[in-house]
N, C-alpha and C positions, 0 to 999 in steps of 0.2 A: 554445594554440589550435591545432587541426589544421591540416594543409596545406590549401591553397586547394581547395575542392571543384571538381568538374568537371561532374557531371550536375545537372539541375535539382533532383531529389529531394535530393542532397547539399548543394546551395545552400540549399534551404528548411530542411534540418535544422540547418544552421549558423545561419540566422537564429533559428529556435526556440532553439538553444542559447545564442545570444548574448543573447536577451532574458532567458532563465532566469537567466544569470549577472548581468545588470544588476539582477535583482530579488532575487537571493540576498544572504544576509549578506555584508557586505564589498563588495557591489556599488555601484551608482550611488545616492547619497541622493536625488536627485529622482525616479529610477524607482521606488525602494522606497517613496516616500510617495505614489504615485498609487493612485487607487482608480477603480472603474467610472465614479463620477460625475464625478471630475475629468478623465478621458481622453474623455469624451463631445464636449467642445467641439472637440478635436483631430481626432476623426473627422469632424465636419462640416466643419472647415476644410480638411482633407486632401482631401475629396470635391470641394469647390468648386475646389480647385486643380487637381484632375484635369480637371474641367470645362473650366477656363480654358486649360489646355494643349491640350485637344481643339479648342476654338474656334479657337485660334491655329495649329492644325496644326503645333505645336512637338513633333516626336517625341521628340528627346532629353529635353526637359522632361517629357513624358508618361511616358516609362520612369522617370524619377526620382520622378515623383509617384505613380505606380502603386506603387513600392517603399514610399513613405511611407504610402500607403493599405494596403498589406499589412501593415506595422508593426502598424497599429492592431489588425487582427484578431488577429495573434499576440499582442499586448499583452493584449487582453481575454481570449483564451484562457489565457495564462499565469497571470493574476490567478484565473480560474476553476479552473484546476489546483491553485493553491496553497490553495484552499478546497475541494478535493475535490469540485468540482461537475462539471467535465467537462475534457477536453484539446482540444488543436488536432486530434488524430487524430479525434475524436468529431465535430467541425466539418466534417472534409474528408468522413469517412464519410456524414455527413448530407446533404451537397450532392451527393456522387456518386450516393448511392441515390436522392436526389429527382429528379435529372436523368434517371436510367434509368427510374424509375417513371412520371414525366410526359411521356416521349418514346416511347410505345409504337409509334408508326409508325417508330421508328428501331431501338429495341432489342427489340421483339417483333412481333407480327403485326397491330398496329394500322394505321390508314390515316388519313392527312391531307394533302389535295391543295393546301390554301391556308394561308396565316398565320393566317387566321381560324379555320380548322378547328383548328389547332394550339392556339390560344388557348382556344377553346371547350372542347377536350379537357382542356387543363391546368386549367382551372377546375373541370371536373367531377370530376376525380381529386382535385384538392385538396380538394374538398367531401367525396368519398367517404373520403379519408384522415381528416379530422375526425370524420366519423361513427364511423369504426371505432375511433376513439381515445376515443369516448364524450364529446366535447367537446359542450357544450351548444349548441343551434341559437342562432344571433345574427343579428340584422338584416343584411342584405346590405351595408350600408355600414359596419357595425362592423369590417369587416376593413381599411378605410382608417385608417391612423394619424392621429390628430388633431394630432400634432406636426410634419406635414409643412409646408413652405412653402405658403402659402394658394394659389397657383396651382396647385401640383402636387396638392394635396389636392382641389381643384375638378376638375382633370382626371380623376383617379382615380374620385371620386364619380360624375361624369357618365358615365364609361365603364361603371361598375358597373350604374348604372340603365339605360343604352342596352342593356347586355348581357342584361336581361330584357324588352326591348320598349318601356321607358318613354323615348321619343325622337321627335325629329322625323323626317319621312321623307327630307328632303334638306336641302341647305345654303340653298336659297332660303327655306325655312321659318324657318331660323335667322336669316337676314337680315331677315325680317319681324318676328321677335321682337326683334331688335336695334333696329329703327325704333321699336317699341313702347316698349322701355325708354328710348330716348333722349327720346321724348315724356314719359314718365313723370319723367325726370330734368329736364326743362324746366319741368314743373309744380312739382316740389319746389323748384326754384331761386326760383320766383316768391314762395313763401310757406311752404315747408316749413321744419320744424326741422332742426337739424343731424343729428339721428337719422335723419330721413326721407331727407335728403341722402345720409347713409352708406349707407343701405339700397338706395337707387337705383343708387349707384355700385357697389355689391356686386353687384347684379342685373346691370349692364351688363358687369362684368367676367366673371361667370359665363356670360353669354350668348357673349362673345367666346372664352371657353374652349371652349365647344361648337362654335362656328364653327371654330376651330382644329382640332378633332377631325374635323369632316366633311371638311375639306380635306387632313387627314393631315399636320398641322404640329404640332410640339411647342411649346405656347405658352411654356413655361418657357424653352427654348433660344432662341426667336423674341425673346423679351424681353431675354434675355442679350445676344444679338447686336446688338440695337437699342441697348441700354445701351453696349456697347462702341464702336458707331459714333458715338453722341452724345459719348461721351469724346473721341474722336479728333478730331471736327469742333469741338468747343467748345475743345480744346487749340489749335486753329488760330486761333480767335476770340480767345482769351486771348493768344496770341502776338503778334497784329496790333493789338490794341486796348488802350487804356488802361483798365483795369477796377479799380475802378468809375469812371464817368465817361463812357464812350463812349456815343453814342447808338444807338437801336435800330437805325437805319438803317446805321450803321457796322458794327455786330455782324451784321446780316443780310447785308450784302455780304460779309463775311469767311466767314459760314456757306455762303453760296452758292459761294464759292471752294473751300472745302473739299469741298463736295458735288460740284463738278464734277471735282474731283481724285479723288474715288472712283469716277467713272463711267468 
């Protein structure tokens, strides 16, 4: 193994070389057994660990988790190189060229005064690129991956539709729609089937995603933070009450203690 690298480029090259060594004959049996499909769950796992480190504002952990996430990209590229499909250099070239092409207001003579201008121009350039490659025209929502977490998928679908004008005018109209969906859910609860209830709950969640978009809150991150808050407060309840067996009054009192501690 060469001496410890000094520059960022040298460090990245060392990572690529280590990954190649692990996959080479005589390398690591586990690494050599992996395939594109077996590594996919680790990519997802590492992504969520990055998000958790950000939520906690744990910067040393974030540095560590970003390294793990970077490894996944290098791992996939190494497997592709072994099959003569592409290498990590191709991936780097692709993102560098894409960033330059889609930021003409920075690298050329384009103009963008707001972040909305930037996003609109990004989408236009992206569409032009697909057209120049001869890709068949697809529906607007076909560009949203179907295997995203449902909340993220809803967010992207709503944003795509809004981008072509299929949208409410303001947040008050979304709140009116929320009231309408709550009324429909109440009706479904009275005599609807499980399928109807599921549909109304889905509609309600979709409207909430749109409300979050109007007030510029990421619903996925908002829910993640609420989940973390619930975990913390319930841990206080669990520590102070005998579970199961405590009354709802006892648990609520402990919950309020935890809530006051957060204020």
